FIMAR-575589 format. One record per atom (N, C-alpha, C): residue number from 1; atom name; x, y, z. Coordinates in nm, 3 decimals, always signed. Each point is the difference from the previous one (the first is absolute). Layout:
N
<node nr="NUM" atom="CA" xx="X" yy="Y" zz="Z"/>
...
This chain:
113
<node nr="1" atom="N" xx="-7.125" yy="-1.443" zz="-5.413"/>
<node nr="1" atom="CA" xx="+0.085" yy="-0.104" zz="-0.015"/>
<node nr="1" atom="C" xx="-0.005" yy="-0.137" zz="+0.151"/>
<node nr="2" atom="N" xx="-0.012" yy="+0.096" zz="+0.064"/>
<node nr="2" atom="CA" xx="+0.022" yy="-0.108" zz="+0.105"/>
<node nr="2" atom="C" xx="-0.172" yy="+0.026" zz="+0.087"/>
<node nr="3" atom="N" xx="-0.106" yy="+0.042" zz="-0.074"/>
<node nr="3" atom="CA" xx="-0.124" yy="-0.011" zz="+0.082"/>
<node nr="3" atom="C" xx="-0.059" yy="+0.020" zz="+0.050"/>
<node nr="4" atom="N" xx="+0.101" yy="+0.114" zz="+0.045"/>
<node nr="4" atom="CA" xx="-0.017" yy="+0.069" zz="+0.145"/>
<node nr="4" atom="C" xx="-0.109" yy="+0.150" zz="-0.007"/>
<node nr="5" atom="N" xx="-0.048" yy="+0.018" zz="+0.090"/>
<node nr="5" atom="CA" xx="-0.071" yy="+0.160" zz="-0.029"/>
<node nr="5" atom="C" xx="+0.072" yy="+0.109" zz="-0.111"/>
<node nr="6" atom="N" xx="-0.102" yy="+0.073" zz="-0.076"/>
<node nr="6" atom="CA" xx="+0.048" yy="+0.048" zz="-0.137"/>
<node nr="6" atom="C" xx="+0.084" yy="-0.066" zz="-0.089"/>
<node nr="7" atom="N" xx="+0.004" yy="-0.109" zz="-0.020"/>
<node nr="7" atom="CA" xx="+0.050" yy="-0.092" zz="-0.089"/>
<node nr="7" atom="C" xx="-0.057" yy="+0.028" zz="-0.156"/>
<node nr="8" atom="N" xx="-0.161" yy="+0.031" zz="+0.011"/>
<node nr="8" atom="CA" xx="-0.093" yy="+0.043" zz="-0.107"/>
<node nr="8" atom="C" xx="+0.061" yy="+0.123" zz="-0.057"/>
<node nr="9" atom="N" xx="+0.012" yy="+0.114" zz="+0.081"/>
<node nr="9" atom="CA" xx="+0.006" yy="+0.146" zz="-0.057"/>
<node nr="9" atom="C" xx="+0.166" yy="-0.039" zz="-0.022"/>
<node nr="10" atom="N" xx="+0.103" yy="-0.078" zz="+0.008"/>
<node nr="10" atom="CA" xx="+0.100" yy="-0.035" zz="-0.076"/>
<node nr="10" atom="C" xx="+0.021" yy="-0.036" zz="-0.110"/>
<node nr="11" atom="N" xx="-0.095" yy="-0.124" zz="-0.052"/>
<node nr="11" atom="CA" xx="-0.044" yy="-0.066" zz="-0.107"/>
<node nr="11" atom="C" xx="-0.016" yy="+0.105" zz="-0.118"/>
<node nr="12" atom="N" xx="-0.116" yy="+0.100" zz="+0.053"/>
<node nr="12" atom="CA" xx="-0.027" yy="+0.118" zz="-0.047"/>
<node nr="12" atom="C" xx="+0.101" yy="+0.043" zz="-0.051"/>
<node nr="13" atom="N" xx="+0.099" yy="+0.071" zz="+0.032"/>
<node nr="13" atom="CA" xx="+0.086" yy="+0.062" zz="-0.044"/>
<node nr="13" atom="C" xx="+0.147" yy="-0.042" zz="-0.046"/>
<node nr="14" atom="N" xx="+0.005" yy="-0.120" zz="+0.032"/>
<node nr="14" atom="CA" xx="+0.134" yy="-0.074" zz="-0.064"/>
<node nr="14" atom="C" xx="+0.043" yy="+0.035" zz="-0.136"/>
<node nr="15" atom="N" xx="-0.120" yy="-0.020" zz="-0.077"/>
<node nr="15" atom="CA" xx="+0.096" yy="+0.049" zz="-0.155"/>
<node nr="15" atom="C" xx="+0.019" yy="+0.109" zz="-0.043"/>
<node nr="16" atom="N" xx="-0.015" yy="+0.129" zz="+0.097"/>
<node nr="16" atom="CA" xx="+0.084" yy="+0.120" zz="-0.026"/>
<node nr="16" atom="C" xx="+0.068" yy="+0.020" zz="+0.108"/>
<node nr="17" atom="N" xx="+0.037" yy="-0.088" zz="+0.028"/>
<node nr="17" atom="CA" xx="+0.103" yy="+0.012" zz="+0.159"/>
<node nr="17" atom="C" xx="+0.131" yy="-0.023" zz="-0.051"/>
<node nr="18" atom="N" xx="+0.139" yy="+0.044" zz="+0.094"/>
<node nr="18" atom="CA" xx="+0.100" yy="-0.030" zz="-0.020"/>
<node nr="18" atom="C" xx="+0.006" yy="-0.019" zz="+0.124"/>
<node nr="19" atom="N" xx="+0.156" yy="-0.075" zz="+0.073"/>
<node nr="19" atom="CA" xx="+0.018" yy="-0.022" zz="+0.095"/>
<node nr="19" atom="C" xx="+0.174" yy="+0.047" zz="-0.009"/>
<node nr="20" atom="N" xx="+0.072" yy="+0.021" zz="+0.111"/>
<node nr="20" atom="CA" xx="+0.115" yy="+0.028" zz="-0.004"/>
<node nr="20" atom="C" xx="+0.119" yy="-0.138" zz="+0.063"/>
<node nr="21" atom="N" xx="+0.070" yy="-0.034" zz="-0.081"/>
<node nr="21" atom="CA" xx="+0.059" yy="-0.145" zz="+0.003"/>
<node nr="21" atom="C" xx="+0.023" yy="-0.002" zz="+0.196"/>
<node nr="22" atom="N" xx="-0.006" yy="+0.064" zz="+0.079"/>
<node nr="22" atom="CA" xx="+0.049" yy="+0.002" zz="+0.137"/>
<node nr="22" atom="C" xx="-0.169" yy="-0.071" zz="+0.040"/>
<node nr="23" atom="N" xx="-0.069" yy="+0.055" zz="+0.003"/>
<node nr="23" atom="CA" xx="-0.188" yy="-0.044" zz="+0.020"/>
<node nr="23" atom="C" xx="+0.026" yy="-0.155" zz="-0.067"/>
<node nr="24" atom="N" xx="+0.032" yy="-0.011" zz="-0.132"/>
<node nr="24" atom="CA" xx="-0.013" yy="-0.176" zz="-0.024"/>
<node nr="24" atom="C" xx="+0.080" yy="-0.066" zz="+0.105"/>
<node nr="25" atom="N" xx="+0.089" yy="+0.035" zz="+0.054"/>
<node nr="25" atom="CA" xx="+0.126" yy="-0.043" zz="+0.100"/>
<node nr="25" atom="C" xx="-0.118" yy="-0.051" zz="+0.112"/>
<node nr="26" atom="N" xx="-0.080" yy="+0.113" zz="+0.041"/>
<node nr="26" atom="CA" xx="-0.107" yy="-0.032" zz="+0.109"/>
<node nr="26" atom="C" xx="-0.080" yy="-0.067" zz="+0.003"/>
<node nr="27" atom="N" xx="-0.075" yy="-0.013" zz="-0.116"/>
<node nr="27" atom="CA" xx="-0.066" yy="-0.059" zz="-0.076"/>
<node nr="27" atom="C" xx="+0.002" yy="-0.156" zz="+0.024"/>
<node nr="28" atom="N" xx="+0.129" yy="-0.040" zz="-0.073"/>
<node nr="28" atom="CA" xx="+0.061" yy="-0.128" zz="+0.006"/>
<node nr="28" atom="C" xx="+0.044" yy="-0.058" zz="+0.133"/>
<node nr="29" atom="N" xx="+0.030" yy="+0.101" zz="+0.126"/>
<node nr="29" atom="CA" xx="+0.032" yy="-0.034" zz="+0.089"/>
<node nr="29" atom="C" xx="-0.103" yy="-0.066" zz="+0.117"/>
<node nr="30" atom="N" xx="-0.160" yy="+0.073" zz="-0.032"/>
<node nr="30" atom="CA" xx="-0.117" yy="-0.026" zz="+0.081"/>
<node nr="30" atom="C" xx="-0.030" yy="-0.142" zz="-0.068"/>
<node nr="31" atom="N" xx="+0.006" yy="-0.018" zz="-0.112"/>
<node nr="31" atom="CA" xx="-0.041" yy="-0.133" zz="-0.052"/>
<node nr="31" atom="C" xx="+0.059" yy="-0.135" zz="+0.038"/>
<node nr="32" atom="N" xx="+0.161" yy="+0.053" zz="+0.014"/>
<node nr="32" atom="CA" xx="+0.083" yy="-0.084" zz="+0.067"/>
<node nr="32" atom="C" xx="-0.073" yy="-0.050" zz="+0.151"/>
<node nr="33" atom="N" xx="+0.019" yy="+0.116" zz="+0.065"/>
<node nr="33" atom="CA" xx="-0.019" yy="-0.015" zz="+0.156"/>
<node nr="33" atom="C" xx="-0.147" yy="-0.058" zz="+0.042"/>
<node nr="34" atom="N" xx="-0.113" yy="-0.009" zz="-0.148"/>
<node nr="34" atom="CA" xx="-0.122" yy="-0.053" zz="+0.026"/>
<node nr="34" atom="C" xx="+0.031" yy="-0.165" zz="-0.031"/>
<node nr="35" atom="N" xx="+0.110" yy="-0.021" zz="-0.071"/>
<node nr="35" atom="CA" xx="+0.036" yy="-0.148" zz="-0.039"/>
<node nr="35" atom="C" xx="-0.010" yy="-0.024" zz="-0.113"/>
<node nr="36" atom="N" xx="+0.009" yy="+0.061" zz="-0.112"/>
<node nr="36" atom="CA" xx="-0.038" yy="+0.017" zz="-0.130"/>
<node nr="36" atom="C" xx="+0.148" yy="-0.065" zz="-0.036"/>
<node nr="37" atom="N" xx="+0.011" yy="-0.105" zz="-0.064"/>
<node nr="37" atom="CA" xx="+0.099" yy="-0.069" zz="-0.083"/>
<node nr="37" atom="C" xx="+0.036" yy="+0.113" zz="-0.112"/>
<node nr="38" atom="N" xx="+0.124" yy="-0.046" zz="-0.056"/>
<node nr="38" atom="CA" xx="+0.082" yy="+0.083" zz="-0.070"/>
<node nr="38" atom="C" xx="-0.089" yy="+0.042" zz="-0.155"/>
<node nr="39" atom="N" xx="-0.069" yy="-0.102" zz="-0.074"/>
<node nr="39" atom="CA" xx="-0.071" yy="-0.084" zz="-0.087"/>
<node nr="39" atom="C" xx="-0.152" yy="+0.127" zz="+0.010"/>
<node nr="40" atom="N" xx="-0.052" yy="-0.017" zz="+0.110"/>
<node nr="40" atom="CA" xx="-0.109" yy="+0.065" zz="+0.075"/>
<node nr="40" atom="C" xx="+0.026" yy="+0.163" zz="-0.015"/>
<node nr="41" atom="N" xx="+0.110" yy="+0.026" zz="+0.029"/>
<node nr="41" atom="CA" xx="+0.048" yy="+0.171" zz="+0.003"/>
<node nr="41" atom="C" xx="-0.044" yy="+0.055" zz="-0.131"/>
<node nr="42" atom="N" xx="+0.106" yy="-0.097" zz="-0.077"/>
<node nr="42" atom="CA" xx="+0.013" yy="+0.047" zz="-0.141"/>
<node nr="42" atom="C" xx="-0.159" yy="+0.017" zz="-0.066"/>
<node nr="43" atom="N" xx="-0.072" yy="-0.101" zz="+0.003"/>
<node nr="43" atom="CA" xx="-0.135" yy="+0.020" zz="-0.033"/>
<node nr="43" atom="C" xx="-0.063" yy="+0.095" zz="+0.054"/>
<node nr="44" atom="N" xx="+0.000" yy="+0.022" zz="+0.094"/>
<node nr="44" atom="CA" xx="-0.072" yy="+0.117" zz="+0.127"/>
<node nr="44" atom="C" xx="+0.032" yy="+0.120" zz="-0.121"/>
<node nr="45" atom="N" xx="+0.143" yy="+0.034" zz="+0.003"/>
<node nr="45" atom="CA" xx="+0.067" yy="+0.123" zz="-0.053"/>
<node nr="45" atom="C" xx="-0.006" yy="+0.011" zz="-0.179"/>
<node nr="46" atom="N" xx="-0.036" yy="-0.101" zz="-0.029"/>
<node nr="46" atom="CA" xx="+0.006" yy="-0.011" zz="-0.148"/>
<node nr="46" atom="C" xx="-0.153" yy="+0.023" zz="-0.016"/>
<node nr="47" atom="N" xx="-0.097" yy="-0.040" zz="+0.065"/>
<node nr="47" atom="CA" xx="-0.115" yy="+0.040" zz="+0.002"/>
<node nr="47" atom="C" xx="-0.043" yy="+0.157" zz="+0.014"/>
<node nr="48" atom="N" xx="+0.071" yy="+0.077" zz="+0.058"/>
<node nr="48" atom="CA" xx="-0.021" yy="+0.116" zz="+0.060"/>
<node nr="48" atom="C" xx="+0.016" yy="+0.129" zz="-0.157"/>
<node nr="49" atom="N" xx="+0.097" yy="-0.084" zz="-0.058"/>
<node nr="49" atom="CA" xx="+0.007" yy="+0.121" zz="-0.128"/>
<node nr="49" atom="C" xx="+0.043" yy="+0.107" zz="+0.028"/>
<node nr="50" atom="N" xx="+0.099" yy="+0.059" zz="+0.092"/>
<node nr="50" atom="CA" xx="-0.018" yy="+0.150" zz="+0.021"/>
<node nr="50" atom="C" xx="+0.173" yy="+0.041" zz="-0.104"/>
<node nr="51" atom="N" xx="+0.022" yy="+0.087" zz="-0.016"/>
<node nr="51" atom="CA" xx="+0.073" yy="+0.027" zz="-0.069"/>
<node nr="51" atom="C" xx="+0.106" yy="+0.070" zz="+0.121"/>
<node nr="52" atom="N" xx="+0.104" yy="-0.064" zz="+0.021"/>
<node nr="52" atom="CA" xx="+0.117" yy="+0.022" zz="+0.093"/>
<node nr="52" atom="C" xx="+0.114" yy="+0.129" zz="-0.026"/>
<node nr="53" atom="N" xx="-0.041" yy="+0.110" zz="+0.118"/>
<node nr="53" atom="CA" xx="+0.128" yy="+0.067" zz="-0.050"/>
<node nr="53" atom="C" xx="+0.120" yy="+0.001" zz="+0.053"/>
<node nr="54" atom="N" xx="+0.139" yy="-0.039" zz="-0.033"/>
<node nr="54" atom="CA" xx="+0.130" yy="+0.013" zz="+0.088"/>
<node nr="54" atom="C" xx="-0.021" yy="+0.111" zz="+0.079"/>
<node nr="55" atom="N" xx="+0.096" yy="-0.032" zz="+0.126"/>
<node nr="55" atom="CA" xx="+0.044" yy="+0.119" zz="+0.133"/>
<node nr="55" atom="C" xx="+0.098" yy="+0.044" zz="-0.042"/>
<node nr="56" atom="N" xx="-0.036" yy="+0.146" zz="-0.072"/>
<node nr="56" atom="CA" xx="+0.154" yy="+0.009" zz="-0.074"/>
<node nr="56" atom="C" xx="+0.027" yy="+0.138" zz="+0.089"/>
<node nr="57" atom="N" xx="+0.111" yy="+0.071" zz="-0.019"/>
<node nr="57" atom="CA" xx="+0.044" yy="+0.112" zz="+0.073"/>
<node nr="57" atom="C" xx="-0.100" yy="+0.107" zz="+0.013"/>
<node nr="58" atom="N" xx="-0.140" yy="+0.071" zz="-0.097"/>
<node nr="58" atom="CA" xx="-0.039" yy="+0.110" zz="+0.029"/>
<node nr="58" atom="C" xx="-0.132" yy="-0.084" zz="+0.099"/>
<node nr="59" atom="N" xx="-0.046" yy="-0.110" zz="+0.001"/>
<node nr="59" atom="CA" xx="-0.067" yy="-0.079" zz="+0.114"/>
<node nr="59" atom="C" xx="+0.032" yy="+0.010" zz="+0.141"/>
<node nr="60" atom="N" xx="+0.148" yy="-0.034" zz="-0.035"/>
<node nr="60" atom="CA" xx="+0.062" yy="-0.030" zz="+0.122"/>
<node nr="60" atom="C" xx="+0.013" yy="+0.189" zz="+0.107"/>
<node nr="61" atom="N" xx="+0.045" yy="+0.068" zz="-0.110"/>
<node nr="61" atom="CA" xx="+0.025" yy="+0.122" zz="+0.048"/>
<node nr="61" atom="C" xx="-0.177" yy="+0.049" zz="+0.068"/>
<node nr="62" atom="N" xx="-0.122" yy="-0.015" zz="-0.073"/>
<node nr="62" atom="CA" xx="-0.086" yy="+0.015" zz="+0.072"/>
<node nr="62" atom="C" xx="-0.046" yy="-0.048" zz="+0.096"/>
<node nr="63" atom="N" xx="+0.028" yy="-0.141" zz="+0.009"/>
<node nr="63" atom="CA" xx="-0.053" yy="-0.069" zz="+0.110"/>
<node nr="63" atom="C" xx="+0.076" yy="+0.024" zz="+0.109"/>
<node nr="64" atom="N" xx="+0.107" yy="+0.026" zz="+0.011"/>
<node nr="64" atom="CA" xx="+0.116" yy="+0.050" zz="+0.065"/>
<node nr="64" atom="C" xx="-0.033" yy="+0.134" zz="+0.103"/>
<node nr="65" atom="N" xx="-0.075" yy="+0.078" zz="-0.095"/>
<node nr="65" atom="CA" xx="-0.020" yy="+0.146" zz="+0.033"/>
<node nr="65" atom="C" xx="-0.147" yy="-0.025" zz="+0.064"/>
<node nr="66" atom="N" xx="-0.069" yy="-0.132" zz="-0.002"/>
<node nr="66" atom="CA" xx="-0.107" yy="+0.054" zz="+0.035"/>
<node nr="66" atom="C" xx="-0.044" yy="-0.078" zz="+0.152"/>
<node nr="67" atom="N" xx="+0.145" yy="-0.047" zz="+0.038"/>
<node nr="67" atom="CA" xx="+0.019" yy="-0.032" zz="+0.134"/>
<node nr="67" atom="C" xx="+0.008" yy="+0.133" zz="+0.167"/>
<node nr="68" atom="N" xx="+0.025" yy="+0.103" zz="-0.085"/>
<node nr="68" atom="CA" xx="-0.052" yy="+0.094" zz="+0.103"/>
<node nr="68" atom="C" xx="-0.163" yy="+0.051" zz="+0.004"/>
<node nr="69" atom="N" xx="-0.060" yy="-0.046" zz="-0.094"/>
<node nr="69" atom="CA" xx="-0.123" yy="+0.016" zz="-0.004"/>
<node nr="69" atom="C" xx="-0.088" yy="-0.091" zz="+0.081"/>
<node nr="70" atom="N" xx="+0.054" yy="-0.131" zz="-0.017"/>
<node nr="70" atom="CA" xx="-0.088" yy="-0.099" zz="+0.020"/>
<node nr="70" atom="C" xx="+0.085" yy="-0.058" zz="+0.140"/>
<node nr="71" atom="N" xx="+0.066" yy="+0.003" zz="+0.057"/>
<node nr="71" atom="CA" xx="+0.108" yy="-0.048" zz="+0.094"/>
<node nr="71" atom="C" xx="-0.124" yy="-0.029" zz="+0.146"/>
<node nr="72" atom="N" xx="-0.103" yy="+0.161" zz="+0.007"/>
<node nr="72" atom="CA" xx="-0.099" yy="-0.061" zz="+0.089"/>
<node nr="72" atom="C" xx="-0.131" yy="-0.097" zz="-0.003"/>
<node nr="73" atom="N" xx="+0.012" yy="-0.063" zz="-0.153"/>
<node nr="73" atom="CA" xx="-0.063" yy="-0.118" zz="+0.020"/>
<node nr="73" atom="C" xx="+0.034" yy="-0.154" zz="-0.023"/>
<node nr="74" atom="N" xx="+0.145" yy="+0.053" zz="+0.023"/>
<node nr="74" atom="CA" xx="+0.077" yy="-0.153" zz="-0.019"/>
<node nr="74" atom="C" xx="+0.025" yy="-0.065" zz="-0.139"/>
<node nr="75" atom="N" xx="+0.006" yy="+0.073" zz="-0.117"/>
<node nr="75" atom="CA" xx="-0.041" yy="-0.042" zz="-0.130"/>
<node nr="75" atom="C" xx="+0.131" yy="-0.087" zz="-0.041"/>
<node nr="76" atom="N" xx="+0.014" yy="-0.134" zz="-0.042"/>
<node nr="76" atom="CA" xx="+0.082" yy="-0.003" zz="-0.047"/>
<node nr="76" atom="C" xx="+0.047" yy="-0.017" zz="-0.103"/>
<node nr="77" atom="N" xx="+0.167" yy="-0.058" zz="-0.056"/>
<node nr="77" atom="CA" xx="+0.036" yy="+0.057" zz="-0.165"/>
<node nr="77" atom="C" xx="-0.106" yy="-0.028" zz="-0.046"/>
<node nr="78" atom="N" xx="-0.048" yy="-0.129" zz="+0.008"/>
<node nr="78" atom="CA" xx="-0.114" yy="-0.045" zz="-0.130"/>
<node nr="78" atom="C" xx="-0.089" yy="+0.102" zz="-0.005"/>
<node nr="79" atom="N" xx="-0.110" yy="+0.046" zz="+0.067"/>
<node nr="79" atom="CA" xx="-0.071" yy="+0.066" zz="+0.060"/>
<node nr="79" atom="C" xx="+0.056" yy="+0.180" zz="-0.103"/>
<node nr="80" atom="N" xx="+0.113" yy="-0.005" zz="+0.075"/>
<node nr="80" atom="CA" xx="+0.061" yy="+0.116" zz="-0.091"/>
<node nr="80" atom="C" xx="+0.014" yy="+0.057" zz="-0.127"/>
<node nr="81" atom="N" xx="+0.062" yy="-0.163" zz="-0.052"/>
<node nr="81" atom="CA" xx="+0.005" yy="-0.006" zz="-0.153"/>
<node nr="81" atom="C" xx="-0.115" yy="+0.026" zz="-0.109"/>
<node nr="82" atom="N" xx="-0.141" yy="-0.078" zz="+0.099"/>
<node nr="82" atom="CA" xx="-0.115" yy="-0.008" zz="-0.058"/>
<node nr="82" atom="C" xx="-0.030" yy="+0.148" zz="-0.035"/>
<node nr="83" atom="N" xx="+0.036" yy="+0.084" zz="+0.101"/>
<node nr="83" atom="CA" xx="-0.096" yy="+0.129" zz="-0.025"/>
<node nr="83" atom="C" xx="+0.137" yy="+0.063" zz="-0.070"/>
<node nr="84" atom="N" xx="+0.141" yy="+0.014" zz="+0.000"/>
<node nr="84" atom="CA" xx="+0.024" yy="+0.031" zz="-0.083"/>
<node nr="84" atom="C" xx="-0.012" yy="-0.060" zz="-0.155"/>
<node nr="85" atom="N" xx="-0.058" yy="-0.085" zz="-0.038"/>
<node nr="85" atom="CA" xx="-0.030" yy="-0.053" zz="-0.139"/>
<node nr="85" atom="C" xx="-0.107" yy="+0.087" zz="-0.012"/>
<node nr="86" atom="N" xx="-0.112" yy="+0.007" zz="+0.089"/>
<node nr="86" atom="CA" xx="-0.081" yy="+0.113" zz="+0.005"/>
<node nr="86" atom="C" xx="+0.041" yy="+0.134" zz="-0.069"/>
<node nr="87" atom="N" xx="+0.071" yy="+0.049" zz="+0.095"/>
<node nr="87" atom="CA" xx="+0.001" yy="+0.117" zz="-0.056"/>
<node nr="87" atom="C" xx="+0.072" yy="+0.060" zz="-0.119"/>
<node nr="88" atom="N" xx="+0.105" yy="-0.096" zz="-0.009"/>
<node nr="88" atom="CA" xx="+0.064" yy="+0.035" zz="-0.137"/>
<node nr="88" atom="C" xx="-0.085" yy="-0.046" zz="-0.132"/>
<node nr="89" atom="N" xx="-0.092" yy="-0.104" zz="+0.001"/>
<node nr="89" atom="CA" xx="-0.060" yy="-0.027" zz="-0.070"/>
<node nr="89" atom="C" xx="-0.160" yy="+0.062" zz="-0.080"/>
<node nr="90" atom="N" xx="+0.003" yy="+0.095" zz="+0.145"/>
<node nr="90" atom="CA" xx="-0.149" yy="+0.045" zz="+0.012"/>
<node nr="90" atom="C" xx="-0.123" yy="-0.066" zz="-0.028"/>
<node nr="91" atom="N" xx="+0.008" yy="-0.112" zz="+0.117"/>
<node nr="91" atom="CA" xx="-0.124" yy="-0.104" zz="+0.008"/>
<node nr="91" atom="C" xx="+0.004" yy="+0.039" zz="+0.132"/>
<node nr="92" atom="N" xx="-0.117" yy="-0.126" zz="+0.028"/>
<node nr="92" atom="CA" xx="-0.073" yy="-0.011" zz="+0.153"/>
<node nr="92" atom="C" xx="+0.099" yy="-0.075" zz="+0.052"/>
<node nr="93" atom="N" xx="+0.026" yy="-0.006" zz="+0.132"/>
<node nr="93" atom="CA" xx="+0.064" yy="-0.108" zz="+0.068"/>
<node nr="93" atom="C" xx="-0.132" yy="-0.106" zz="+0.062"/>
<node nr="94" atom="N" xx="+0.002" yy="-0.090" zz="+0.009"/>
<node nr="94" atom="CA" xx="-0.080" yy="-0.105" zz="+0.043"/>
<node nr="94" atom="C" xx="+0.008" yy="-0.053" zz="+0.096"/>
<node nr="95" atom="N" xx="-0.007" yy="+0.005" zz="+0.147"/>
<node nr="95" atom="CA" xx="+0.011" yy="-0.106" zz="+0.152"/>
<node nr="95" atom="C" xx="-0.109" yy="-0.079" zz="+0.029"/>
<node nr="96" atom="N" xx="-0.015" yy="-0.038" zz="+0.085"/>
<node nr="96" atom="CA" xx="-0.045" yy="-0.091" zz="+0.078"/>
<node nr="96" atom="C" xx="+0.016" yy="+0.058" zz="+0.135"/>
<node nr="97" atom="N" xx="+0.141" yy="+0.090" zz="+0.036"/>
<node nr="97" atom="CA" xx="+0.038" yy="+0.027" zz="+0.116"/>
<node nr="97" atom="C" xx="-0.089" yy="+0.149" zz="+0.034"/>
<node nr="98" atom="N" xx="-0.064" yy="+0.003" zz="+0.109"/>
<node nr="98" atom="CA" xx="-0.105" yy="+0.112" zz="+0.010"/>
<node nr="98" atom="C" xx="+0.083" yy="+0.110" zz="+0.064"/>
<node nr="99" atom="N" xx="+0.121" yy="-0.012" zz="+0.054"/>
<node nr="99" atom="CA" xx="+0.102" yy="+0.107" zz="+0.076"/>
<node nr="99" atom="C" xx="+0.031" yy="+0.081" zz="-0.167"/>
<node nr="100" atom="N" xx="-0.066" yy="-0.023" zz="-0.089"/>
<node nr="100" atom="CA" xx="+0.124" yy="+0.086" zz="-0.109"/>
<node nr="100" atom="C" xx="-0.144" yy="+0.080" zz="-0.032"/>
<node nr="101" atom="N" xx="-0.137" yy="-0.008" zz="+0.043"/>
<node nr="101" atom="CA" xx="-0.153" yy="+0.109" zz="-0.032"/>
<node nr="101" atom="C" xx="+0.103" yy="+0.137" zz="-0.010"/>
<node nr="102" atom="N" xx="+0.028" yy="+0.057" zz="+0.106"/>
<node nr="102" atom="CA" xx="+0.048" yy="+0.123" zz="+0.007"/>
<node nr="102" atom="C" xx="+0.131" yy="+0.071" zz="-0.025"/>
<node nr="103" atom="N" xx="+0.109" yy="-0.102" zz="-0.089"/>
<node nr="103" atom="CA" xx="+0.081" yy="+0.051" zz="+0.002"/>
<node nr="103" atom="C" xx="-0.012" yy="+0.108" zz="-0.157"/>
<node nr="104" atom="N" xx="+0.098" yy="+0.091" zz="-0.009"/>
<node nr="104" atom="CA" xx="-0.012" yy="+0.122" zz="-0.069"/>
<node nr="104" atom="C" xx="+0.163" yy="-0.024" zz="-0.088"/>
<node nr="105" atom="N" xx="+0.018" yy="-0.074" zz="-0.080"/>
<node nr="105" atom="CA" xx="+0.159" yy="-0.023" zz="-0.032"/>
<node nr="105" atom="C" xx="+0.015" yy="+0.057" zz="-0.152"/>
<node nr="106" atom="N" xx="-0.127" yy="+0.014" zz="-0.076"/>
<node nr="106" atom="CA" xx="+0.034" yy="+0.040" zz="-0.170"/>
<node nr="106" atom="C" xx="-0.064" yy="-0.072" zz="-0.063"/>
<node nr="107" atom="N" xx="-0.127" yy="-0.105" zz="+0.058"/>
<node nr="107" atom="CA" xx="-0.075" yy="-0.098" zz="-0.092"/>
<node nr="107" atom="C" xx="-0.111" yy="-0.041" zz="+0.091"/>
<node nr="108" atom="N" xx="-0.090" yy="-0.045" zz="-0.099"/>
<node nr="108" atom="CA" xx="-0.127" yy="-0.039" zz="+0.046"/>
<node nr="108" atom="C" xx="+0.005" yy="-0.144" zz="+0.014"/>
<node nr="109" atom="N" xx="-0.060" yy="-0.008" zz="+0.127"/>
<node nr="109" atom="CA" xx="-0.050" yy="-0.129" zz="+0.074"/>
<node nr="109" atom="C" xx="-0.076" yy="-0.012" zz="+0.039"/>
<node nr="110" atom="N" xx="-0.049" yy="-0.152" zz="-0.040"/>
<node nr="110" atom="CA" xx="-0.091" yy="-0.104" zz="+0.026"/>
<node nr="110" atom="C" xx="-0.008" yy="-0.099" zz="+0.083"/>
<node nr="111" atom="N" xx="-0.059" yy="-0.012" zz="+0.098"/>
<node nr="111" atom="CA" xx="+0.015" yy="-0.078" zz="+0.110"/>
<node nr="111" atom="C" xx="-0.140" yy="-0.124" zz="-0.022"/>
<node nr="112" atom="N" xx="+0.041" yy="-0.110" zz="-0.037"/>
<node nr="112" atom="CA" xx="-0.123" yy="-0.087" zz="-0.018"/>
<node nr="112" atom="C" xx="-0.025" yy="-0.110" zz="+0.108"/>
<node nr="113" atom="N" xx="+0.023" yy="+0.048" zz="+0.104"/>
<node nr="113" atom="CA" xx="-0.046" yy="-0.108" zz="+0.117"/>
<node nr="113" atom="C" xx="-0.071" yy="+0.092" zz="+0.080"/>
């Protein structure tokens, strides 16, 4: 989306991916930080064609419990929301963050950079 390293892999996966609403907020925030205006942000977001999953009580519980096993890596709420969604949907979590590479949290993790 931002033409960063790993973007090609994201484009390969996007049609069969889901994203947590928390992570959508992160994507929008990063676009705003890069100077995108509201219209550009909306266009970039709509071009992703992702299914957005609400951050409900089940995701909240799993993300909260992940704090203990990920604290040493400094994972954010958004990071743990992504992992929780991967765990609950039995999918692979895809990230550009190399510090996730050796996590053992109950889902597969693919580091794209």
